[in-house]
Every structure is written in structure tokens, then in C-alpha cells.
C-alpha positions, 0 to 999 in steps of 0.5 A: 499499500501507499504510506507516508513514512519517517525514517532515517532518510526523512519523510517520503512516500513508501509502499510497505505491506498492507497490515493484518489485523490481530485478535481484537482488531479491525482493518480500516480503510483510511479515507481522510487524515489530518496533519497535526503540530505533533506531526510536524514536531515528529519530523523534527525528532520528537519522540525519536519515531520512525514509521508511518506518520499521522494519528488524526483520521476517518475510515471505513471498517473492512474487517473485524470481529464486531459485525456491527462496525463492518462498513461504518465510518469510524474515528479512533482513539490513538492510545493503545494500553497493554490491557493488563496494568493497573492504569489499564484497568482503571481505564487510563490506557493513555497513561499505560507505561507500555502503551503505544500511540498511533503514528507517535510511539510503537505504532504505524499511523494513518498517512496510508491506505489501511490501518489497524486498531483495537475494536474498543478504540473506535467510534462510529461517525454519525451520519450527519457529521461529514469526513471533513468535520470527523477528522477533527475528532481527536484534536477537538477531544483534546480541547474538550479535556480541558472541561473534563480537568477543570470546571469553567465557570461563566464569571471566569476570565479565560485566555487561550495563548496561540492562534494555531489549529488546537488553540483555535479548537480550545477557543470553540470548545471554551466559548460554549461554557459562556465564560469571559473568553480572550484569545491571544495570538500573532496572526490577525488573519487567523484569529478572524476565524473567531469573529462570527462566534464573538470571541474577543481576540487580541495580538499579543503586543496589544494584550493589556490584562494579565490577571486571567483565572484561566490560561490555556497555553497552546502556542506550540512554543517552548517558551509558552509555559513561561509566558502563561505564568506571567498572565495568570492571576495568583491562585489561577490555573495554567493549562499546558496543551502544547508538545514540542521537541525542545526543552521548556525553560520557565521560573517555577518559583512564581508557581510556587509563590502565587500558588498556581495551579499547573495542568498538563492536558493531552488526550480527551473524550471522543464521544464529547467531541463527536456529540458536538460535531453531531449537534452542530455546536460548532464549525470545524471545517473553517480551519481547513486550508488545503486538501492533498492526495496521499500520493502527495503527502510529503507535499501536504507535510511541507505545506503544513510546517509553513507558519500561519498554516491551519489544518491541512489534510490528506485524502486517500481515494 
């Protein structure tokens, strides 16, 4: 099959064998995949991953044990736990010490024609949700994870730092809470994506208020945490969404002195994301910038690396 692979020679189009499903797994024909900031970091050496890239996808089940899934359009959770440890038994396979992660750690990803995933990881896409909407399920779930970790009150002042794909998705989700929301970034053209949902946006140099109750750091920058700590109020909360290859530098004395709560935030609830898409609570397709055929996957990744680029998709015809 055709696949976009990263190895010691870089990123290229190759033809590895079609995968074979194991017990409890489904074989899925990938229909659409999204290029994520994490994929870009992996091409720079993050996680030391080699194999087929990509983890955001929609697909159609072609082989499975659970016949209710056969021929269904699906999305899939990306963490594959061992299924035996205490963390997995608590339903926390995303933190299993022996876990594999789709397209990120020990498991080939989705920039290809076919993948395998455990059937328990799959979620059927509602009929009224298009593939172009559903391909955002994984990053949208990551945005909904914020609400799982920290209740947001309507009276609270919340700041999202960043104007990239994940930051904008976080803004879409946080807007649903009715909080006093501000999004700060560097690119006004990207911030304009939030205009019609009436979110206050500001360029970083024009930000005046520095006393936010909650600051969501989604800049994709190693210095983001340091800036976030200067923008949150004493006893406020900083939520970290960025994963970057380079080391982070921050003065954590401020976190101690101001008694700031810092929350790491990664994967999230697929059911909440799909429900929001089904109920048309938000429009994620406005973030799509370009779609490339699988054969041009390397070109798609290069496009996604350009600063200011929003969502680039890879389509498997």
C-alpha cells in the first residue's frame, strides 16, 4: 500500500505491506487524515519515532469481529494500552507505561491506505457528520479534555494563548461555557476565524490584562509556559496543551509564590467531540486550508510546516 513514512532518510512516500489485523482489532481503510502540529514535531525528531506518520483520521471498517462495525465510518482513539496493568484496568490506557500511540510511539500511523486499531478504540461517525468534520475528532477531544480537568465558570476570565489549529479548537470549546474568553495570538488573519462566534481576540503586543483566572497555553512554543505564568492571577490555573521537541524553560518560583495550579492536558473524550459535531455546536471546517491526495503527502506535510498554516488534510481516494 502507499504510505508516508519517516525514517533515517527523512519523510517519503513508500509502499510497505498492508497491515494484518490481530485478535480484537479491525482493519480500516483510511479515507481522510489530518496533519497535526505533533506530526510536524515528529519530523524534527520528537519521540524518536520511525514509521508511518499521522494519527488524526476517518476511515471505513473493512474487516472486524464485531459485525456492527463492518462498513461503518469510524474515527479512533490513538492510545493502545497493554490492557493488563493497573492504569489500563482503571480505564487510563493513555497513561499505560507500555502503551503504543498511533503514529507517535511504536504504532504505524494513518498517512496510508489501511491501518489496524483495537475495535474498542473505534467510534462510529454520526450520519450527519461529514468526513471533513469528523477528521477533527481527535484534536477536538483534546480541547474538550480541558473541561474534564477543570470546571470553567461563566464568571471566569479565560485566556487561550495561540492562534494555531489546537488553540482555535480550544477557543471553540471554551466559548460553549459562556466564560469571559480572550484569545491572544500573532496572526490577525487566523484570529478572524473566531469573529463570527464573538470571541474577543487580541494580538500579543496589545494584550493589557494580565490577571486571568485560567490560561490555556497552546502556542506550540517552548517559551509558552513562561509567558502563561506571567498572565495568570495568583491561585489561578495554567493548562498546558503544547508538545514540543525542544526543552522548556520557565521560572517555577512564580508558580510556588503565587500558588498557581499547573495542569498538563493531552488526549480527551471522543464521545463529547462527536456529540458536539453531531449537534452542530461548532464549525471546525473553517480551519481547513488545503487537501492533498495521499500520493502528495510529503508535499502536504511541507505545506503544514509553513508558519501561519491552519489544517492541511490528506485524502485517500
